[in-house]
mmJSON file of the N, C-alpha and C atoms, coordinates in Angstrom:
{"data_MODEL":{"atom_site":{
"group_PDB":["ATOM","ATOM","ATOM","ATOM","ATOM","ATOM","ATOM","ATOM","ATOM","ATOM","ATOM","ATOM","ATOM","ATOM","ATOM","ATOM","ATOM","ATOM","ATOM","ATOM","ATOM","ATOM","ATOM","ATOM","ATOM","ATOM","ATOM","ATOM","ATOM","ATOM","ATOM","ATOM","ATOM","ATOM","ATOM","ATOM","ATOM","ATOM","ATOM","ATOM","ATOM","ATOM","ATOM","ATOM","ATOM","ATOM","ATOM","ATOM","ATOM","ATOM","ATOM","ATOM","ATOM","ATOM","ATOM","ATOM","ATOM","ATOM","ATOM","ATOM","ATOM","ATOM","ATOM","ATOM","ATOM","ATOM","ATOM","ATOM","ATOM","ATOM","ATOM","ATOM","ATOM","ATOM","ATOM","ATOM","ATOM","ATOM","ATOM","ATOM","ATOM","ATOM","ATOM","ATOM","ATOM","ATOM","ATOM","ATOM","ATOM","ATOM","ATOM","ATOM","ATOM","ATOM","ATOM","ATOM","ATOM","ATOM","ATOM","ATOM","ATOM","ATOM","ATOM","ATOM","ATOM","ATOM","ATOM","ATOM","ATOM","ATOM","ATOM","ATOM","ATOM","ATOM","ATOM","ATOM","ATOM","ATOM","ATOM","ATOM","ATOM","ATOM","ATOM","ATOM","ATOM","ATOM","ATOM","ATOM","ATOM","ATOM","ATOM","ATOM","ATOM","ATOM","ATOM","ATOM","ATOM","ATOM","ATOM","ATOM","ATOM","ATOM","ATOM","ATOM","ATOM","ATOM","ATOM","ATOM","ATOM","ATOM"],
"id":[1,2,3,4,5,6,7,8,9,10,11,12,13,14,15,16,17,18,19,20,21,22,23,24,25,26,27,28,29,30,31,32,33,34,35,36,37,38,39,40,41,42,43,44,45,46,47,48,49,50,51,52,53,54,55,56,57,58,59,60,61,62,63,64,65,66,67,68,69,70,71,72,73,74,75,76,77,78,79,80,81,82,83,84,85,86,87,88,89,90,91,92,93,94,95,96,97,98,99,100,101,102,103,104,105,106,107,108,109,110,111,112,113,114,115,116,117,118,119,120,121,122,123,124,125,126,127,128,129,130,131,132,133,134,135,136,137,138,139,140,141,142,143,144,145,146,147,148,149,150],
"type_symbol":["N","C","C","N","C","C","N","C","C","N","C","C","N","C","C","N","C","C","N","C","C","N","C","C","N","C","C","N","C","C","N","C","C","N","C","C","N","C","C","N","C","C","N","C","C","N","C","C","N","C","C","N","C","C","N","C","C","N","C","C","N","C","C","N","C","C","N","C","C","N","C","C","N","C","C","N","C","C","N","C","C","N","C","C","N","C","C","N","C","C","N","C","C","N","C","C","N","C","C","N","C","C","N","C","C","N","C","C","N","C","C","N","C","C","N","C","C","N","C","C","N","C","C","N","C","C","N","C","C","N","C","C","N","C","C","N","C","C","N","C","C","N","C","C","N","C","C","N","C","C"],
"label_atom_id":["N","CA","C","N","CA","C","N","CA","C","N","CA","C","N","CA","C","N","CA","C","N","CA","C","N","CA","C","N","CA","C","N","CA","C","N","CA","C","N","CA","C","N","CA","C","N","CA","C","N","CA","C","N","CA","C","N","CA","C","N","CA","C","N","CA","C","N","CA","C","N","CA","C","N","CA","C","N","CA","C","N","CA","C","N","CA","C","N","CA","C","N","CA","C","N","CA","C","N","CA","C","N","CA","C","N","CA","C","N","CA","C","N","CA","C","N","CA","C","N","CA","C","N","CA","C","N","CA","C","N","CA","C","N","CA","C","N","CA","C","N","CA","C","N","CA","C","N","CA","C","N","CA","C","N","CA","C","N","CA","C","N","CA","C","N","CA","C","N","CA","C","N","CA","C"],
"label_alt_id":[null,null,null,null,null,null,null,null,null,null,null,null,null,null,null,null,null,null,null,null,null,null,null,null,null,null,null,null,null,null,null,null,null,null,null,null,null,null,null,null,null,null,null,null,null,null,null,null,null,null,null,null,null,null,null,null,null,null,null,null,null,null,null,null,null,null,null,null,null,null,null,null,null,null,null,null,null,null,null,null,null,null,null,null,null,null,null,null,null,null,null,null,null,null,null,null,null,null,null,null,null,null,null,null,null,null,null,null,null,null,null,null,null,null,null,null,null,null,null,null,null,null,null,null,null,null,null,null,null,null,null,null,null,null,null,null,null,null,null,null,null,null,null,null,null,null,null,null,null,null],
"label_comp_id":["MET","MET","MET","ILE","ILE","ILE","ARG","ARG","ARG","LYS","LYS","LYS","LEU","LEU","LEU","ALA","ALA","ALA","SER","SER","SER","GLY","GLY","GLY","LYS","LYS","LYS","TYR","TYR","TYR","ARG","ARG","ARG","LEU","LEU","LEU","TYR","TYR","TYR","SER","SER","SER","SER","SER","SER","GLN","GLN","GLN","PRO","PRO","PRO","ASP","ASP","ASP","PRO","PRO","PRO","ARG","ARG","ARG","THR","THR","THR","GLY","GLY","GLY","LYS","LYS","LYS","ARG","ARG","ARG","ARG","ARG","ARG","ASN","ASN","ASN","LEU","LEU","LEU","GLY","GLY","GLY","THR","THR","THR","PHE","PHE","PHE","PRO","PRO","PRO","THR","THR","THR","LEU","LEU","LEU","ALA","ALA","ALA","ARG","ARG","ARG","ALA","ALA","ALA","LYS","LYS","LYS","GLN","GLN","GLN","HIS","HIS","HIS","GLU","GLU","GLU","ARG","ARG","ARG","ALA","ALA","ALA","ILE","ILE","ILE","GLN","GLN","GLN","PHE","PHE","PHE","PHE","PHE","PHE","LYS","LYS","LYS","ARG","ARG","ARG","ARG","ARG","ARG","ARG","ARG","ARG"],
"label_asym_id":["A","A","A","A","A","A","A","A","A","A","A","A","A","A","A","A","A","A","A","A","A","A","A","A","A","A","A","A","A","A","A","A","A","A","A","A","A","A","A","A","A","A","A","A","A","A","A","A","A","A","A","A","A","A","A","A","A","A","A","A","A","A","A","A","A","A","A","A","A","A","A","A","A","A","A","A","A","A","A","A","A","A","A","A","A","A","A","A","A","A","A","A","A","A","A","A","A","A","A","A","A","A","A","A","A","A","A","A","A","A","A","A","A","A","A","A","A","A","A","A","A","A","A","A","A","A","A","A","A","A","A","A","A","A","A","A","A","A","A","A","A","A","A","A","A","A","A","A","A","A"],
"label_entity_id":["1","1","1","1","1","1","1","1","1","1","1","1","1","1","1","1","1","1","1","1","1","1","1","1","1","1","1","1","1","1","1","1","1","1","1","1","1","1","1","1","1","1","1","1","1","1","1","1","1","1","1","1","1","1","1","1","1","1","1","1","1","1","1","1","1","1","1","1","1","1","1","1","1","1","1","1","1","1","1","1","1","1","1","1","1","1","1","1","1","1","1","1","1","1","1","1","1","1","1","1","1","1","1","1","1","1","1","1","1","1","1","1","1","1","1","1","1","1","1","1","1","1","1","1","1","1","1","1","1","1","1","1","1","1","1","1","1","1","1","1","1","1","1","1","1","1","1","1","1","1"],
"label_seq_id":[1,1,1,2,2,2,3,3,3,4,4,4,5,5,5,6,6,6,7,7,7,8,8,8,9,9,9,10,10,10,11,11,11,12,12,12,13,13,13,14,14,14,15,15,15,16,16,16,17,17,17,18,18,18,19,19,19,20,20,20,21,21,21,22,22,22,23,23,23,24,24,24,25,25,25,26,26,26,27,27,27,28,28,28,29,29,29,30,30,30,31,31,31,32,32,32,33,33,33,34,34,34,35,35,35,36,36,36,37,37,37,38,38,38,39,39,39,40,40,40,41,41,41,42,42,42,43,43,43,44,44,44,45,45,45,46,46,46,47,47,47,48,48,48,49,49,49,50,50,50],
"pdbx_PDB_ins_code":[null,null,null,null,null,null,null,null,null,null,null,null,null,null,null,null,null,null,null,null,null,null,null,null,null,null,null,null,null,null,null,null,null,null,null,null,null,null,null,null,null,null,null,null,null,null,null,null,null,null,null,null,null,null,null,null,null,null,null,null,null,null,null,null,null,null,null,null,null,null,null,null,null,null,null,null,null,null,null,null,null,null,null,null,null,null,null,null,null,null,null,null,null,null,null,null,null,null,null,null,null,null,null,null,null,null,null,null,null,null,null,null,null,null,null,null,null,null,null,null,null,null,null,null,null,null,null,null,null,null,null,null,null,null,null,null,null,null,null,null,null,null,null,null,null,null,null,null,null,null],
"Cartn_x":[113.836,113.883,114.142,113.371,113.495,114.0,115.012,115.557,115.555,115.308,115.359,116.79,117.296,118.661,118.689,119.859,120.022,119.589,119.679,119.299,117.78,117.018,115.557,115.01,115.886,115.45,115.337,114.796,114.595,115.377,116.022,116.818,116.255,116.168,115.664,116.853,116.869,117.937,117.359,118.196,117.757,117.456,116.602,116.197,117.298,118.151,119.223,120.578,121.551,122.881,123.572,124.423,125.245,126.284,126.395,127.345,128.805,129.141,130.536,130.931,130.044,130.398,129.823,128.731,128.084,127.131,126.974,126.077,124.876,123.827,122.639,122.874,122.368,122.568,121.634,122.17,121.382,120.558,119.23,118.349,117.743,118.237,117.764,117.47,117.559,117.272,116.132,115.14,113.923,113.584,112.93,112.616,111.501,110.583,109.465,109.351,108.736,108.516,107.556,106.541,105.574,106.258,107.177,107.896,108.79,109.416,110.259,109.418,108.24,107.358,106.855,106.566,106.109,107.192,108.436,109.529,109.77,109.616,109.777,108.745,107.509,106.466,106.79,107.338,107.717,108.821,109.774,110.86,110.296,109.378,108.786,108.011,107.319,106.573,107.519,108.609,109.53,110.33,110.548,111.239,110.404,109.07,108.19,107.648,107.894,107.334,108.083,107.345,107.973,107.35],
"Cartn_y":[109.281,108.73,109.888,109.915,110.979,110.373,111.004,110.553,111.695,111.373,112.387,112.478,113.704,113.937,114.118,114.052,114.241,115.64,116.603,117.982,118.165,117.142,117.24,117.622,117.939,118.29,117.025,117.177,116.047,116.278,115.222,115.33,114.396,114.917,114.164,113.639,112.334,111.695,111.105,110.978,110.365,108.891,108.33,106.938,105.963,106.371,105.485,106.091,105.253,105.775,106.415,107.367,108.024,107.017,106.751,105.744,106.075,107.364,107.737,107.484,107.846,107.761,106.54,105.991,104.854,105.268,106.595,107.095,107.771,107.939,108.621,110.122,110.787,112.225,113.001,114.02,114.884,115.841,115.807,116.654,117.788,117.994,119.123,118.751,119.74,119.571,120.523,120.007,120.759,120.699,121.751,121.796,120.842,120.516,119.634,118.49,117.415,116.259,116.617,117.415,117.807,118.585,119.469,120.264,119.355,118.358,117.414,116.601,116.153,115.386,116.252,117.503,118.428,118.609,118.742,118.915,117.628,116.484,115.203,115.073,115.488,115.447,116.401,117.555,118.52,117.952,117.271,116.642,115.598,114.744,113.703,114.323,115.433,116.106,116.584,117.215,117.754,116.652,115.522,114.411,113.812,113.768,113.12,114.074,115.376,116.386,116.409,116.552,116.64,117.719],
"Cartn_z":[140.061,141.387,142.356,143.436,144.429,145.733,146.305,147.588,148.583,149.852,150.897,151.414,151.523,151.978,153.491,154.079,155.523,155.951,155.042,155.344,155.387,154.971,154.94,153.589,152.644,151.293,150.453,149.261,148.353,147.076,146.591,145.375,144.318,143.113,141.969,141.17,140.94,140.175,138.9,137.876,136.623,136.865,136.011,136.2,135.791,134.846,134.394,134.738,135.082,135.413,134.219,134.503,133.489,133.013,131.71,131.227,131.552,131.638,131.911,133.363,134.29,135.711,136.406,135.853,136.492,137.604,137.824,138.866,138.219,139.001,138.498,138.481,137.468,137.311,138.242,138.913,139.789,138.927,139.101,138.296,139.114,140.32,141.112,142.548,143.44,144.857,145.218,145.959,146.237,147.721,148.238,149.668,150.083,149.171,149.525,148.517,148.963,148.098,146.958,147.258,146.229,145.11,145.463,144.454,143.605,144.222,143.473,142.5,142.928,142.045,140.892,141.184,140.144,139.08,139.501,138.554,137.756,138.409,137.718,136.593,136.851,135.815,134.672,134.99,133.952,133.071,133.674,132.904,131.961,132.459,131.62,130.456,130.697,129.638,128.531,128.9,127.891,127.195,127.873,127.231,126.093,126.29,125.317,124.266,124.442,123.538,122.209,121.115,119.788,118.978],
"occupancy":[1.0,1.0,1.0,1.0,1.0,1.0,1.0,1.0,1.0,1.0,1.0,1.0,1.0,1.0,1.0,1.0,1.0,1.0,1.0,1.0,1.0,1.0,1.0,1.0,1.0,1.0,1.0,1.0,1.0,1.0,1.0,1.0,1.0,1.0,1.0,1.0,1.0,1.0,1.0,1.0,1.0,1.0,1.0,1.0,1.0,1.0,1.0,1.0,1.0,1.0,1.0,1.0,1.0,1.0,1.0,1.0,1.0,1.0,1.0,1.0,1.0,1.0,1.0,1.0,1.0,1.0,1.0,1.0,1.0,1.0,1.0,1.0,1.0,1.0,1.0,1.0,1.0,1.0,1.0,1.0,1.0,1.0,1.0,1.0,1.0,1.0,1.0,1.0,1.0,1.0,1.0,1.0,1.0,1.0,1.0,1.0,1.0,1.0,1.0,1.0,1.0,1.0,1.0,1.0,1.0,1.0,1.0,1.0,1.0,1.0,1.0,1.0,1.0,1.0,1.0,1.0,1.0,1.0,1.0,1.0,1.0,1.0,1.0,1.0,1.0,1.0,1.0,1.0,1.0,1.0,1.0,1.0,1.0,1.0,1.0,1.0,1.0,1.0,1.0,1.0,1.0,1.0,1.0,1.0,1.0,1.0,1.0,1.0,1.0,1.0],
"B_iso_or_equiv":[0.0,0.0,0.0,0.0,0.0,0.0,0.0,0.0,0.0,0.0,0.0,0.0,0.0,0.0,0.0,0.0,0.0,0.0,0.0,0.0,0.0,0.0,0.0,0.0,0.0,0.0,0.0,0.0,0.0,0.0,0.0,0.0,0.0,0.0,0.0,0.0,0.0,0.0,0.0,0.0,0.0,0.0,0.0,0.0,0.0,0.0,0.0,0.0,0.0,0.0,0.0,0.0,0.0,0.0,0.0,0.0,0.0,0.0,0.0,0.0,0.0,0.0,0.0,0.0,0.0,0.0,0.0,0.0,0.0,0.0,0.0,0.0,0.0,0.0,0.0,0.0,0.0,0.0,0.0,0.0,0.0,0.0,0.0,0.0,0.0,0.0,0.0,0.0,0.0,0.0,0.0,0.0,0.0,0.0,0.0,0.0,0.0,0.0,0.0,0.0,0.0,0.0,0.0,0.0,0.0,0.0,0.0,0.0,0.0,0.0,0.0,0.0,0.0,0.0,0.0,0.0,0.0,0.0,0.0,0.0,0.0,0.0,0.0,0.0,0.0,0.0,0.0,0.0,0.0,0.0,0.0,0.0,0.0,0.0,0.0,0.0,0.0,0.0,0.0,0.0,0.0,0.0,0.0,0.0,0.0,0.0,0.0,0.0,0.0,0.0],
"pdbx_formal_charge":[null,null,null,null,null,null,null,null,null,null,null,null,null,null,null,null,null,null,null,null,null,null,null,null,null,null,null,null,null,null,null,null,null,null,null,null,null,null,null,null,null,null,null,null,null,null,null,null,null,null,null,null,null,null,null,null,null,null,null,null,null,null,null,null,null,null,null,null,null,null,null,null,null,null,null,null,null,null,null,null,null,null,null,null,null,null,null,null,null,null,null,null,null,null,null,null,null,null,null,null,null,null,null,null,null,null,null,null,null,null,null,null,null,null,null,null,null,null,null,null,null,null,null,null,null,null,null,null,null,null,null,null,null,null,null,null,null,null,null,null,null,null,null,null,null,null,null,null,null,null],
"auth_seq_id":[1,1,1,2,2,2,3,3,3,4,4,4,5,5,5,6,6,6,7,7,7,8,8,8,9,9,9,10,10,10,11,11,11,12,12,12,13,13,13,14,14,14,15,15,15,16,16,16,17,17,17,18,18,18,19,19,19,20,20,20,21,21,21,22,22,22,23,23,23,24,24,24,25,25,25,26,26,26,27,27,27,28,28,28,29,29,29,30,30,30,31,31,31,32,32,32,33,33,33,34,34,34,35,35,35,36,36,36,37,37,37,38,38,38,39,39,39,40,40,40,41,41,41,42,42,42,43,43,43,44,44,44,45,45,45,46,46,46,47,47,47,48,48,48,49,49,49,50,50,50],
"auth_comp_id":["MET","MET","MET","ILE","ILE","ILE","ARG","ARG","ARG","LYS","LYS","LYS","LEU","LEU","LEU","ALA","ALA","ALA","SER","SER","SER","GLY","GLY","GLY","LYS","LYS","LYS","TYR","TYR","TYR","ARG","ARG","ARG","LEU","LEU","LEU","TYR","TYR","TYR","SER","SER","SER","SER","SER","SER","GLN","GLN","GLN","PRO","PRO","PRO","ASP","ASP","ASP","PRO","PRO","PRO","ARG","ARG","ARG","THR","THR","THR","GLY","GLY","GLY","LYS","LYS","LYS","ARG","ARG","ARG","ARG","ARG","ARG","ASN","ASN","ASN","LEU","LEU","LEU","GLY","GLY","GLY","THR","THR","THR","PHE","PHE","PHE","PRO","PRO","PRO","THR","THR","THR","LEU","LEU","LEU","ALA","ALA","ALA","ARG","ARG","ARG","ALA","ALA","ALA","LYS","LYS","LYS","GLN","GLN","GLN","HIS","HIS","HIS","GLU","GLU","GLU","ARG","ARG","ARG","ALA","ALA","ALA","ILE","ILE","ILE","GLN","GLN","GLN","PHE","PHE","PHE","PHE","PHE","PHE","LYS","LYS","LYS","ARG","ARG","ARG","ARG","ARG","ARG","ARG","ARG","ARG"],
"auth_asym_id":["A","A","A","A","A","A","A","A","A","A","A","A","A","A","A","A","A","A","A","A","A","A","A","A","A","A","A","A","A","A","A","A","A","A","A","A","A","A","A","A","A","A","A","A","A","A","A","A","A","A","A","A","A","A","A","A","A","A","A","A","A","A","A","A","A","A","A","A","A","A","A","A","A","A","A","A","A","A","A","A","A","A","A","A","A","A","A","A","A","A","A","A","A","A","A","A","A","A","A","A","A","A","A","A","A","A","A","A","A","A","A","A","A","A","A","A","A","A","A","A","A","A","A","A","A","A","A","A","A","A","A","A","A","A","A","A","A","A","A","A","A","A","A","A","A","A","A","A","A","A"],
"auth_atom_id":["N","CA","C","N","CA","C","N","CA","C","N","CA","C","N","CA","C","N","CA","C","N","CA","C","N","CA","C","N","CA","C","N","CA","C","N","CA","C","N","CA","C","N","CA","C","N","CA","C","N","CA","C","N","CA","C","N","CA","C","N","CA","C","N","CA","C","N","CA","C","N","CA","C","N","CA","C","N","CA","C","N","CA","C","N","CA","C","N","CA","C","N","CA","C","N","CA","C","N","CA","C","N","CA","C","N","CA","C","N","CA","C","N","CA","C","N","CA","C","N","CA","C","N","CA","C","N","CA","C","N","CA","C","N","CA","C","N","CA","C","N","CA","C","N","CA","C","N","CA","C","N","CA","C","N","CA","C","N","CA","C","N","CA","C","N","CA","C","N","CA","C","N","CA","C"],
"pdbx_PDB_model_num":[1,1,1,1,1,1,1,1,1,1,1,1,1,1,1,1,1,1,1,1,1,1,1,1,1,1,1,1,1,1,1,1,1,1,1,1,1,1,1,1,1,1,1,1,1,1,1,1,1,1,1,1,1,1,1,1,1,1,1,1,1,1,1,1,1,1,1,1,1,1,1,1,1,1,1,1,1,1,1,1,1,1,1,1,1,1,1,1,1,1,1,1,1,1,1,1,1,1,1,1,1,1,1,1,1,1,1,1,1,1,1,1,1,1,1,1,1,1,1,1,1,1,1,1,1,1,1,1,1,1,1,1,1,1,1,1,1,1,1,1,1,1,1,1,1,1,1,1,1,1]
}}}
């Protein structure tokens, strides 16, 4: 999940909340939406790779 911050940057959060804290894990902050989407795709690739 990608959210726009007040600073104008974009932050990537995990899709499921962290069981310990109940909040979504921060997976990185990026200057553009395109860069955040690119990183999200890279994460999905490495999650499914075996």
